[in-house]
C-alpha positions in Angstrom: -0.4 32.9 -27.8 1.5 35.8 -29.3 -1.4 38.2 -28.7 -1.6 37.0 -25.1 2.1 37.4 -24.6 1.9 40.9 -25.9 -1.0 41.8 -23.6 0.8 40.4 -20.6 3.8 42.6 -21.3 1.9 45.5 -19.8 2.9 44.2 -16.4 0.9 42.8 -13.6 0.4 46.1 -11.8 -1.1 47.8 -14.8 -3.3 44.8 -15.7 -4.6 44.3 -12.2 -5.6 47.9 -11.8 -7.8 48.0 -14.9 -11.1 46.2 -15.4 -10.7 46.5 -19.1 -7.2 44.9 -19.1 -8.3 42.1 -16.8 -11.2 41.2 -19.0 -9.3 41.5 -22.3 -6.5 39.2 -21.1 -9.1 36.9 -19.5 -10.8 36.6 -22.9 -7.6 35.9 -24.7 -6.4 33.4 -22.2 -9.7 31.5 -22.3 -9.3 31.1 -26.1 -5.8 29.9 -25.8 -6.7 27.5 -22.9 -9.5 26.1 -25.0 -7.2 25.6 -28.0 -4.6 23.8 -25.9 -7.2 21.5 -24.3 -7.9 20.2 -27.8 -4.3 20.2 -29.0 -2.2 19.1 -26.1 0.6 17.8 -28.4 1.3 21.3 -29.7 2.1 22.8 -26.3 5.9 22.6 -26.7 5.6 24.3 -30.0 3.5 27.1 -28.6 5.9 27.9 -25.7 9.6 28.0 -26.0 10.7 26.6 -22.7 14.3 27.8 -23.2 13.2 31.4 -23.6 14.0 33.4 -20.4 10.9 35.5 -21.1 8.4 32.7 -21.4 4.8 33.1 -20.5 5.6 31.4 -17.1 7.5 34.5 -16.0 4.5 36.7 -16.8 2.3 34.2 -14.9 4.5 34.6 -11.8 4.0 38.3 -11.4 0.3 38.0 -12.1 -0.2 35.2 -9.5 1.7 37.3 -7.0 -0.4 40.3 -7.7 -3.7 38.4 -7.6 -2.8 36.8 -4.3 -2.0 40.2 -2.9 -5.2 41.8 -4.2 -7.4 39.1 -2.6 -5.6 39.2 0.8 -8.4 39.9 3.3 -5.9 41.0 6.0 -4.8 43.9 3.7 -8.2 45.1 2.7 -7.5 48.7 3.7 -4.3 48.9 1.8 -5.8 47.1 -1.2 -8.4 49.8 -1.5 -5.7 52.4 -1.9 -3.9 50.4 -4.6 -6.9 50.8 -6.9 -7.3 47.2 -7.9 -9.8 46.3 -10.6 -13.2 45.1 -9.4 -13.3 41.7 -7.7 -15.4 40.2 -10.5 -12.8 41.3 -13.1 -9.9 39.8 -11.0 -11.9 36.6 -10.6 -12.3 36.3 -14.3 -8.6 36.9 -14.9 -7.6 34.3 -12.3 -10.0 31.8 -13.8 -8.7 32.3 -17.4 -5.0 32.2 -16.3 -5.7 29.1 -14.1 -7.3 27.2 -17.0 -4.5 28.1 -19.4 -1.7 27.1 -17.1 -3.6 24.1 -15.9 -3.7 22.8 -19.5 -0.2 23.8 -20.2 1.5 21.9 -17.4 -0.6 18.8 -17.3 1.7 15.8 -17.5 4.6 17.8 -19.0 7.5 17.8 -16.7 9.6 20.7 -18.3 6.5 22.9 -18.0 5.9 21.8 -14.4 9.5 22.7 -13.6 9.1 26.2 -15.0 5.7 26.7 -13.3 7.1 25.6 -9.9 8.5 29.2 -9.4 5.0 30.4 -8.7 3.5 27.5 -6.8 3.8 29.5 -3.6 1.9 32.4 -5.2 -0.9 30.1 -6.4 -1.0 28.5 -3.0 -1.2 31.9 -1.3 -4.1 32.9 -3.6 -6.0 29.7 -2.8 -5.4 30.4 0.9 -6.9 33.9 0.5 -10.0 32.7 -1.5 -10.8 29.9 0.9 -11.4 32.0 4.0 -14.3 31.1 6.3 -16.6 33.5 4.3 -15.3 32.9 0.8 -15.3 29.1 1.0 -19.1 29.4 1.3 -19.4 32.1 -1.4 -20.5 30.6 -4.7 -18.9 33.5 -6.5 -15.5 31.9 -5.7 -16.4 28.3 -6.4 -15.2 28.1 -9.9 -12.0 29.9 -9.2 -11.3 27.6 -6.2 -11.8 24.5 -8.4 -9.7 25.7 -11.3 -6.8 26.8 -9.1 -6.9 23.4 -7.3 -6.9 21.7 -10.6 -3.9 23.8 -11.6 -2.1 23.0 -8.3 -2.9 19.3 -8.9 -1.4 19.3 -12.4 1.6 21.3 -11.3 2.8 18.9 -8.6 1.5 15.6 -9.8 4.1 13.2 -11.1 4.2 13.4 -14.9 5.2 9.8 -15.3 6.5 6.7 -13.5 10.1 7.6 -14.3 12.6 8.2 -11.6 12.6 11.9 -10.5 9.1 12.6 -12.0 7.7 12.7 -8.5 10.1 15.4 -7.3 7.4 18.1 -7.0 4.9 15.7 -5.4 7.6 14.8 -2.8 8.6 18.4 -2.1 5.2 20.0 -1.9 3.4 17.3 0.0 6.0 18.0 2.7 5.1 21.7 2.5 1.4 21.1 2.8 2.0 18.8 5.7 4.4 21.1 7.5 1.8 22.3 9.9 2.2 25.9 8.9 -1.3 27.4 8.6 -0.7 29.3 5.3 0.9 26.2 3.7 -2.0 23.9 4.5 -4.5 24.8 1.8 -5.7 21.2 1.7 -7.6 21.4 5.0 -9.4 24.5 3.7 -10.3 23.1 0.4 -11.8 20.0 2.0 -14.4 22.3 3.6 -15.7 23.3 0.2 -19.3 22.5 -0.7 -18.4 22.7 -4.4 -18.1 19.3 -6.0 -15.5 20.3 -8.6 -13.2 21.7 -5.9 -13.5 18.6 -3.7 -13.0 16.5 -6.8 -9.7 18.3 -7.7 -8.5 18.2 -4.1 -9.0 14.5 -3.9 -7.2 14.0 -7.2 -4.4 16.2 -5.8 -4.0 13.9 -2.8 -4.3 10.7 -4.8 -1.7 11.8 -7.3 0.8 13.0 -4.8 0.8 9.8 -2.6 0.2 7.3 -5.4 2.9 4.7 -5.6 4.9 5.9 -2.7 4.8 4.2 0.7 6.8 7.0 2.3 4.3 9.7 1.1 1.3 7.5 2.2 3.0 7.1 5.6 3.3 10.9 5.8 -0.5 11.2 5.8 -0.4 9.7 9.3 1.2 12.9 10.6 -0.9 15.2 12.6 -1.9 17.5 9.7 -2.5 14.4 7.5 -4.8 12.9 10.1 -6.8 16.1 10.0 -7.2 15.7 6.2 -8.1 12.0 6.4 -10.6 12.6 9.2 -12.3 15.4 7.3 -12.5 13.2 4.2 -13.9 10.2 6.2 -16.5 12.4 7.9 -17.8 13.5 4.5 -17.9 10.0 2.8 -21.5 9.2 3.8 -22.5 12.5 2.2 -20.6 11.7 -1.0 -21.8 8.1 -1.4 -25.4 9.4 -1.8 -24.7 11.6 -4.8 -22.8 9.3 -7.2 -20.5 11.9 -8.5 -17.2 10.0 -8.1 -16.1 11.7 -4.8 -16.7 8.6 -2.7 -14.6 6.5 -5.0 -11.8 9.1 -5.1 -11.8 9.3 -1.3 -12.0 5.6 -0.8 -9.0 5.1 -3.1 -6.7 6.9 -0.6 -7.8 4.6 2.2 -7.6 1.5 0.0 -4.0 2.5 -0.7 -3.4 2.8 3.1 -5.0 -0.6 3.6 -2.9 -2.2 0.9 0.2 -1.1 2.8 -1.3 -2.3 6.1 -1.3 1.2 7.5 -5.0 1.1 8.5 -4.5 -0.2 12.1 -2.3 2.8 12.9 -4.7 5.1 11.1 -7.6 3.7 13.1 -5.9 4.3 16.4 -4.9 7.9 15.4 -8.5 8.6 14.5 -9.7 7.7 18.0 -10.3 10.0 21.0 -10.4 9.2 24.7 -13.9 10.7 25.0 -15.5 8.3 22.5 -15.6 4.5 22.4 -15.6 4.8 18.6 -15.5 8.0 16.5 -17.5 8.7 13.3 -14.3 8.7 11.2 -13.3 5.3 12.7 -16.7 3.9 11.7 -16.4 5.1 8.1 -12.9 3.6 7.9 -14.4 0.3 9.0 -16.9 0.5 6.2 -14.1 1.0 3.7 -12.2 -1.9 5.3 -15.2 -4.2 5.0 -15.5 -3.4 1.4 -11.8 -4.0 0.9 -11.9 -7.3 2.7 -14.8 -8.5 0.6 -12.9 -7.9 -2.6 -9.5 -9.1 -1.5 -9.0 -12.9 -2.1 -5.4 -13.1 -0.9 -4.1 -13.4 2.6 -1.9 -10.7 4.1 1.5 -11.4 5.7 1.6 -12.7 9.2 0.8 -11.2 11.7 -2.4 -10.0 10.0 -2.8 -6.2 9.9 -6.5 -6.9 10.6 -5.8 -8.3 14.1 -6.8 -5.0 15.6 -10.4 -6.0 14.9 -10.3 -8.6 17.6 -9.6 -6.3 20.6 -11.9 -3.8 19.0 -14.6 -6.4 19.0 -13.9 -7.2 22.7 -14.1 -3.5 23.7 -17.3 -2.8 21.8 -18.9 -6.0 22.9 -18.0 -5.3 26.6 -19.3 -1.8 26.4 -22.6 -2.9 24.8 -23.2 -5.7 27.3 -22.5 -3.4 30.3 -24.7 -0.7 28.7 -27.6 -3.0 28.0 -27.5 -4.8 31.4 -27.4 -1.4 33.2 -30.9 -0.7 31.9 -30.0 3.0 31.5 -30.3 5.0 28.3 -26.9 5.5 26.6 -26.9 7.9 23.6 -23.6 6.3 22.4 -25.0 2.8 22.0 -26.3 3.3 18.4 -22.8 4.2 17.3 -21.3 1.3 19.2 -23.9 -1.0 17.6 -22.9 0.3 14.1 -19.3 -0.3 14.9 -20.0 -3.8 16.1 -22.0 -4.6 12.9 -19.0 -3.5 10.8 -16.5 -5.4 12.9 -18.6 -8.6 12.7 -18.9 -8.2 9.0 -15.2 -7.8 8.7 -14.4 -10.8 10.8 -16.9 -12.9 8.9 -15.4 -11.7 5.6 -12.0 -12.8 6.7 -13.3 -16.2 7.9 -15.1 -16.8 4.6 -12.0 -15.8 2.5 -9.9 -18.3 4.5 -12.5 -21.0 4.1 -12.7 -20.3 0.3 -9.0 -20.7 0.0 -9.1 -23.9 1.9 -12.0 -25.2 -0.2 -10.2 -24.4 -3.4 -6.9 -25.7 -2.0 -5.3 -22.3 -2.7 -3.0 -22.4 0.3 -1.3 -19.2 1.4 2.4 -19.2 1.0 4.7 -19.4 4.1 4.8 -15.9 5.6 1.5 -14.9 4.0 -0.9 -16.7 6.3 -1.9 -13.6 8.3 -5.6 -14.2 8.1 -5.3 -17.9 8.5 -3.4 -17.3 11.8 -5.9 -14.7 12.7 -8.8 -17.2 12.5 -6.9 -19.3 15.0 -6.9 -16.4 17.4 -10.6 -15.8 16.9 -11.3 -19.4 17.7 -9.1 -19.5 20.8 -10.7 -20.4 24.1 -8.2 -18.2 25.9 -9.8 -15.3 27.9 -9.3 -12.0 26.0 -8.3 -13.7 22.7 -11.1 -15.6 21.1 -14.4 -14.1 20.1 -16.8 -17.0 20.8 -17.6 -16.5 24.4 -18.0 -12.7 24.2 -20.2 -13.3 21.1 -22.5 -15.5 23.1 -22.6 -13.1 26.0 -23.3 -10.2 23.7 -26.0 -12.2 21.8 -27.7 -13.0 25.1 -27.9 -9.4 26.1 -29.0 -8.3 22.6 -31.8 -11.0 22.6 -33.3 -9.2 25.6 -32.7 -5.7 24.2 -34.0 -6.6 20.7 -36.9 -9.0 21.5 -38.0 -11.3 18.7 -41.3 -10.6 17.0 -43.1 -13.2 15.1 -46.0 -11.6 13.1 -47.8 -15.0 13.0 -47.8 -15.4 16.7 -49.9 -13.1 18.9 -47.7 -12.1 21.8 -49.3 -12.0 25.3 -46.2 -10.7 26.9 -47.0 -7.1 27.9 -43.5 -6.6 29.2 -42.0 -6.5 25.7 -40.9 -3.0 25.0 -41.1 -1.9 21.4 -37.8 -1.1 19.8 -37.3 2.7 19.2 -37.3 3.6 15.5 -33.8 4.9 15.7 -32.5 1.6 17.0 -34.4 -0.7 14.7 -31.6 -0.8 12.0 -29.2 -2.1 14.6 -31.3 -5.1 15.5 -29.5 -6.8 12.6 -26.5 -7.0 14.9 -27.9 -10.3 16.2 -27.8 -11.7 12.7 -24.2 -10.5 12.2 -23.1 -12.2 15.4 -24.9 -15.5 14.5 -23.3 -15.3 11.0 -19.9 -14.9 12.6 -20.5 -17.9 14.8 -21.7 -19.9 11.8 -18.4 -19.1 10.0 -16.3 -20.0 13.0 -18.2 -23.3 13.8 -18.0 -24.6 10.2 -16.1 -27.9 10.3 -14.7 -27.1 13.8 -16.1 -29.0 16.7 -13.8 -27.3 19.2 -15.6 -24.0 18.5 -18.9 -25.9 18.8 -17.7 -27.1 22.2 -17.1 -23.5 23.3 -20.6 -22.5 22.2 -22.1 -25.4 24.3 -20.0 -24.6 27.3 -21.4 -21.0 27.2 -24.9 -22.4 26.9 -25.1 -20.8 23.5 -26.8 -23.7 21.7 -30.2 -23.1 23.3 -29.8 -19.4 22.6 -29.1 -19.8 18.9 -31.7 -22.5 18.6 -34.3 -19.9 19.8 -33.3 -17.7 17.0 -34.4 -20.2 14.3 -37.9 -18.8 14.8 -38.9 -16.0 12.4 -38.2 -12.5 13.6 -39.8 -9.6 11.9 -37.2 -7.2 13.3 -34.3 -9.3 12.0 -34.5 -10.5 8.4 -32.4 -13.6 7.6 -31.6 -14.1 11.3 -33.4 -17.4 11.1 -31.5 -18.6 8.1 -28.1 -17.8 9.7 -29.2 -19.4 13.0 -30.2 -22.6 11.1 -26.8 -22.8 9.4 -25.1 -22.2 12.7 -27.1 -25.0 14.4 -26.2 -27.3 11.5 -22.5 -26.6 12.1 -22.9 -27.0 15.8 -24.5 -30.4 15.5 -22.3 -31.9 12.7 -19.9 -34.5 14.1 -20.5 -33.3 17.7 -22.3 -35.9 19.8 -22.2 -33.7 22.9 -24.0 -30.9 21.1 -26.5 -33.3 19.6 -27.2 -34.6 23.1 -28.4 -31.1 24.1 -31.0 -31.2 21.4 -32.0 -34.8 22.4 -32.6 -33.7 26.0 -34.9 -30.8 25.0 -38.6 -31.1 25.0 -39.9 -29.9 21.7 -42.6 -27.2 21.9 -43.4 -27.1 18.3 -42.2 -27.6 14.7 -41.2 -24.7 12.5 -42.9 -24.6 9.2 -40.4 -24.9 6.4 -42.5 -22.5 4.3 -43.0 -19.5 6.5 -41.3 -20.2 9.9 -44.6 -20.5 11.7 -44.5 -22.6 14.9 -46.7 -25.6 14.4 -47.9 -28.2 16.9 -45.5 -31.1 17.6 -46.5 -34.3 15.7 -47.4 -37.2 17.9 -44.5 -39.3 16.7 -42.1 -36.6 17.8 -43.5 -36.3 21.3 -41.4 -37.7 24.1 -42.8 -40.7 25.9 -43.3 -40.0 29.5 
């Protein structure tokens, strides 16, 4: 450390104008950074924090100089100043970044001293994440290391009161809306995994444990960050490098605080029935609902899923019945699948608590109350009637195909390949109806009044385009029939056309004893 301090005493101007000085100091700083990484407990012995001439003061002038030297708007002036080569300055920035990153990590006194040049580091990040440089692999490592440094500098060092001072202060700066302050939005454009990793850590660390800071993410700049993260989640889930989990943790924190309905609305636009970022948020919410055994307070924050279901179902029904091609339908189908899965997950959780007699406490029956709304027969509230209407339209749009029965209907139009994955929507709706009709004859009555029994009964036949639709339909029919004589009468009045084989779902001839006497 003494050798490095001596080398830094030359002054930033001298160092930054010499390739040799840049590379010599970079080499020395790399060695010290490596030593500190393996001996973190010696940091306070290596640096006297009470010394007015600590290494942090030298860092300040160097970060300012580096930021100036990489400023693309001052390219002409920079040439006159005789800076060292770009490669040498990158190496210097890398080494200093690693050293200070290791010095300040989780050590509040060092963070407080390093705060004096947070602005210079931020300015340097701004200059090396221009439209051209963010795509330039030459800058990738520098971008990631400086982001790691910024993360370690502003992240709370502990859970103690006041330890989040820097997180509180600088999150406000980054969210201020000032272009040069918002380096987060630029870093989120990076194609470098380590840079994105550090950026997501920075966001997680600054908002973790603070409802106010999480709420601040719903500001206009914050929504831009969250939208950008959501729009890259599908890309990250494929590579298994931890980015998806880091991104999802931010949204799970928002869901835990019931901020997701507000976020969902803010992610919407008037030109789209559902945006890609809203769709990804629904995926994260579905995963969260599946792993959350407890009921939220009343009213449930998930209530927004019901009007969303109505809107998407109405759009789909109108679109299908119009007979016209609509390029937005696939995205609407995807949204409906996710909403149905979410509503089913809520219903199953409520039923599981009921079965185990784990009753929600007073004031924490949000999902229990929500199920009541879903089962309502009131127009615009319940989901039973719109589910049947939608299912009827989908049954025409996605015709059933039984591979064991040779179809003679030439009017059946094959499903386009790009739409085949969405034929599962029928299964999701039948599953939802199966959940709602379980031990509830009033819901079964609604299904009968909508002439849904015959529709669902027809889906007990095997469908090549819809795996497990038959199984969900059978369960739903079982629930519809149980303790409901009026529904049973519907079956009694029907003339059987065949018997489904229990082995493969093939339609077999009706046995003589089952034929109705004329």
